[in-house]
C-alpha positions in Angstrom: -4.6 24.8 -7.8 -6.8 23.7 -4.8 -5.1 20.9 -2.9 -6.6 17.4 -3.3 -7.8 15.5 -0.3 -6.5 12.0 0.5 -8.5 10.1 3.0 -6.2 7.8 5.0 -6.1 5.8 8.2 -4.1 7.2 11.2 -1.8 5.3 13.5 0.2 5.8 16.7 3.4 6.2 14.6 5.0 9.6 13.9 3.7 10.8 10.6 0.5 8.6 10.9 0.8 6.9 7.4 1.3 3.2 7.4 -1.1 1.5 5.0 0.2 0.1 1.7 -3.1 0.8 -0.1 -3.2 4.5 0.8 0.6 4.8 0.1 0.0 4.1 -3.6 -2.0 7.3 -4.3 0.3 9.3 -1.9 3.3 8.3 -4.0 1.5 9.1 -7.3 0.5 12.5 -6.0 4.0 13.2 -5.0 5.5 12.0 -8.2 3.2 14.2 -10.3 3.8 17.2 -8.0 0.2 17.7 -7.1 -0.7 19.5 -3.9 -2.7 17.5 -1.4 -3.6 17.2 2.2 -4.7 14.3 4.4 -8.0 13.7 6.2 -7.5 11.0 8.8 -10.4 8.6 9.4 -10.3 5.8 12.0 -11.3 2.4 10.9 -14.7 2.2 12.6 -15.6 5.7 11.2 -14.8 4.9 7.5 -18.3 3.9 6.5 -20.0 6.9 8.2 -17.5 9.4 6.8 -17.6 8.0 3.3 -21.4 8.1 3.3 -21.2 11.7 4.4 -19.0 12.8 1.5 -20.8 10.7 -1.1 -18.1 8.1 -1.8 -19.1 4.8 -3.3 -18.4 1.4 -1.8 -15.5 -0.6 -3.1 -16.1 -4.1 -4.6 -13.7 -6.6 -2.9 -12.1 -9.7 -4.5 -14.8 -11.9 -2.8 -17.6 -9.9 -4.4 -18.6 -8.1 -1.2 -19.0 -4.3 -1.3 -17.9 -2.1 1.6 -16.6 1.4 2.3 -12.8 1.4 2.2 -9.8 3.7 2.0 -8.1 5.2 0.1 -10.6 7.7 -1.3 -9.4 10.8 -3.1 -11.4 14.0 -3.4 -10.4 16.5 -6.2 -12.1 19.9 -5.6 -10.7 21.1 -8.9 -12.9 18.7 -10.8 -15.4 17.7 -8.1 -14.3 14.1 -8.6 -14.5 11.6 -5.7 -12.6 8.3 -6.4 -12.5 5.1 -4.4 -9.8 2.4 -4.6 -6.1 2.9 -5.2 -6.1 1.6 -8.8 -9.0 3.8 -9.8 -7.3 6.8 -8.2 -4.1 6.0 -10.2 -6.1 5.9 -13.4 -7.9 9.1 -12.6 -4.7 11.0 -11.8 -3.1 9.7 -14.9 -6.0 10.8 -17.1 -6.6 14.1 -15.4 -3.0 15.1 -14.8 -1.0 13.3 -17.6 2.3 15.1 -17.0 4.9 12.6 -15.7 3.1 9.4 -16.7 2.9 6.5 -14.3 1.7 4.1 -17.1 4.4 4.7 -19.8 4.5 3.0 -23.1 0.9 1.8 -22.9 1.6 -0.4 -20.0 -1.6 0.0 -17.9 -3.0 -3.4 -18.7 0.3 -5.1 -17.9 0.7 -3.2 -14.6 -2.8 -4.1 -13.6 -2.0 -7.7 -14.0 1.3 -7.1 -12.1 -0.7 -5.5 -9.3 -2.9 -8.5 -8.9 0.1 -10.9 -9.0 2.0 -8.9 -6.4 -1.1 -8.9 -4.1 -1.0 -12.7 -4.2 2.7 -13.0 -3.4 3.1 -13.8 0.2 -0.6 -14.0 0.9 -0.1 -17.2 2.8 1.9 -15.3 5.4 -0.5 -12.3 5.8 -1.2 -13.2 9.4 2.2 -12.0 10.4 1.9 -8.4 9.0 -1.7 -8.3 10.3 -0.4 -9.0 13.8 2.2 -6.3 13.5 -0.3 -3.8 12.1 -2.7 -4.3 15.0 0.0 -3.0 17.4 0.6 0.3 15.7 -3.0 1.4 15.4 -4.9 3.7 17.8 -7.2 2.0 20.2 -10.5 2.2 18.3 -9.0 1.3 15.0 -7.0 -1.5 16.6 -10.1 -3.0 18.1 -11.9 -2.9 14.7 -8.9 -4.2 12.8 -8.4 -7.2 15.2 -12.1 -8.1 15.2 -12.4 -8.1 11.4 -9.1 -9.9 10.8 -9.9 -12.5 13.3 -13.2 -13.1 11.5 -11.3 -13.3 8.1 -8.6 -15.7 9.3 -10.9 -17.6 11.7 -8.4 -17.5 14.5 -7.6 -15.3 17.5 -5.0 -12.5 17.1 -2.8 -14.4 19.6 -2.7 -17.3 17.0 -1.9 -15.2 14.0 1.8 -15.7 13.9 3.2 -17.3 17.1 6.9 -17.4 17.7 8.4 -20.7 16.6 7.9 -22.9 13.5 4.8 -20.9 12.3 6.6 -17.6 12.4 9.6 -19.1 10.7 7.3 -20.4 7.9 5.8 -16.9 7.5 9.3 -15.4 7.2 10.2 -18.0 4.6 7.1 -17.1 2.5 7.9 -13.4 2.7 11.5 -14.0 1.7 10.4 -16.3 -1.2 8.1 -13.5 -2.4 11.1 -11.1 -2.4 13.2 -13.6 -4.3 10.5 -13.6 -7.0 10.5 -9.8 -7.1 14.3 -9.8 -7.5 14.0 -12.1 -10.5 11.6 -9.7 -12.1 13.7 -6.7 -11.5 16.8 -8.5 -12.7 15.3 -8.9 -16.2 16.2 -5.3 -17.1 19.2 -3.0 -16.6 18.4 0.0 -14.5 16.9 0.4 -11.0 13.2 0.3 -12.0 11.1 -2.7 -13.1 11.0 -1.2 -16.6 14.8 -0.5 -16.6 15.4 3.2 -16.7 11.6 4.1 -16.8 9.8 4.7 -13.6 6.2 3.5 -13.4 3.3 2.6 -11.2 4.7 -0.9 -10.9 7.6 0.5 -8.8 5.0 2.3 -6.7 3.2 -0.9 -6.1 6.4 -2.6 -4.7 7.5 0.5 -2.8 4.0 0.7 -1.1 4.5 -2.9 0.2 8.0 -2.1 1.4 6.7 1.1 3.1 4.1 -1.0 4.9 6.8 -3.4 6.1 9.0 -0.5 7.3 6.2 1.1 9.3 4.6 -2.0 10.9 7.6 -4.4 11.5 9.9 -4.1 14.4 13.1 -2.2 13.6 15.3 -5.3 13.4 12.6 -7.1 11.3 12.5 -4.2 8.8 16.3 -4.1 8.7 16.2 -7.9 7.8 13.9 -7.3 4.9 15.7 -4.2 3.7 19.0 -6.0 3.7 18.0 -8.9 1.5 19.6 -9.2 -1.9 22.5 -6.8 -0.9 20.2 -4.1 0.5 18.1 -3.9 -2.6 14.7 -3.3 -1.0 15.8 -0.6 1.4 17.4 1.2 -1.5 14.4 0.7 -3.8 12.0 2.3 -1.2 14.4 5.2 -0.7 14.7 5.7 -4.5 10.9 5.7 -4.9 10.4 8.1 -2.1 13.0 10.4 -3.7 11.4 10.1 -7.1 8.0 11.0 -5.5 9.4 14.1 -3.9 9.7 12.6 -0.4 6.0 12.3 0.3 
């Protein structure tokens, strides 16, 4: 089998990977045992590189269309897929062994994905601030410029120490409280009890993002909430996905 190609955004961190969006297909590829390799694309080069390979634009929640990552190229089928959800659907359809949408759960997990995306959105300035510090120079400049335009404030105002930072932490912790309530509804370590699914990958991808962008003591704080549940969940998903 020819290795698939996952287009991802590099960083200054060891191992490069950091984005929650590109982590989702990476976990799926690992879970299904599919060989793949990375092609790293800096933020300001995404549009040019995606045009070169013939990838389509992604339609964002606000209706705008733009070139984004992840994009997956499968030389075994000549498929080229944009967007983490569509990549998950493609991989499930094309390589059905070890399903990620068990028990006809795809519709419910899609709704879950949307709901999780909205959890903690009010505090997004804080992880944006942290993410800007781990990117390489050209990507950092692009990231800061676009996020300043989106949030309509300067990067120095994203999450200043003090009451505003404390409020952001409270929102993040509240989001994790909600996730705990959902996980507590079933016995077993996964959201669907003893059945692993893409829903767990969605949560693990968010946790992976926190682990990579937050300061060490900040990640330890998140990982330790609810008796260490979130650090353990990320480790369990990484193990389930063959350590990718």
